[in-house]
N, C-alpha and C positions, 0 to 999 in steps of 0.2 A: 881708324876714322878717331882724331877730338875730340876727347870730353867736355863737354858743356861747360865744365871752368877754365878747363883749360882755351875753348873759344872764346870764351867773357875774354879771359889775361893779350889773348892775342888781338881782340877790337883795342881792346887799352892800351897796349902798344900800340897800338896804328894811329890811336887818333892823338896817342899824346903826341908820336915822331908827325905826323901834320899839321896839329897844331901849331904848328914850333916854325912853319913853313907858311899860313894859309890863318885867316878871321873862320872858325868854326861856327855855322847856328847851327847845326841839327844834324846828328848820321844813323842812317836809319836802317835797320839788319832784315834783309829782307832772302827770298827764298827759302825752301829748305828748312837752313835752320830757322828760318821766323816760326815756319809751321808746326814746327818739331817735326819734322820726315825725312837727315839728312842720313844720307846713305855714306859707303865708303871712299865716291866717290864728288859726293856734294864739295861744295862751290863754298865761300863766305861771301859773299852779295850785303856787301854796303851802297846808301848812297849818303852821296856827302854833301850837304847842302850848304852854298857858303857865299855870302852876297860878292866875294869877293871870282866869286863864277862868271863866265857870259857866253852864252850861242857864240859871240864871236873870236874868244879865245878856247873852246869846248877841246880840241887836241890838247894844244898843250898843256889845259888842265886834266886831263886825260891824263895827258900822261907822265905827271907830278903825282897824283895817285898814284897811278901803278909802279911807280921805280918806287916810292914811299911803302909800297904795300910790298913789293917786292922782295926788299930788306927785310920785311920781318916776317912775311908765309906767303909762299906762291898760291896757296890758295885762297886769301883778299881778295877778292874782284869787286873794286869797288868801282864806281860811275858817279860823276859831280855834276850837280843841278845848282840853278845858280839859287838864290831864293826868291827873285822874280819869277821866275818857270814853276815854285811851290805856289801862289797865291793865283797865277792864272792856267790853269790847271784840269781837263775834264775827270771828272773820276774815273772814267770808263777808259782811258791810256793810261798806259806802264804809269810810267810816276805817278797820276792818281791812284792806280792800283800799290805803290808800295808804300803813299800818302799811309790808306786804308786801313791797308793791311797789317805794314810791316810791323815792328818794332821800335819802337826808338830808344839807341842804347847810347845816345850823348844830347845832349840839350844843353 
């Protein structure tokens, strides 16, 4: 299981990589690493929020994020969300939970 500093480095590398391709508004770490309960099988769950993303281009956005993640570390599992989605989400939804309980790692 990667150490906390190693996780931070991987996330920083990933953000640097994707920020060269798209404008990033925010990146939020969620899941077991955000709650402090990772195990050896845990992945690094990241919500990437960009004004470039939209529901119409979700698969293309997902492919871009995952392609870049694969270049850094296969444990990075990013999900794209549009800036608009973050404004109109219910706090009980998946995204609402990420926004409420996740840790902002880039802003």
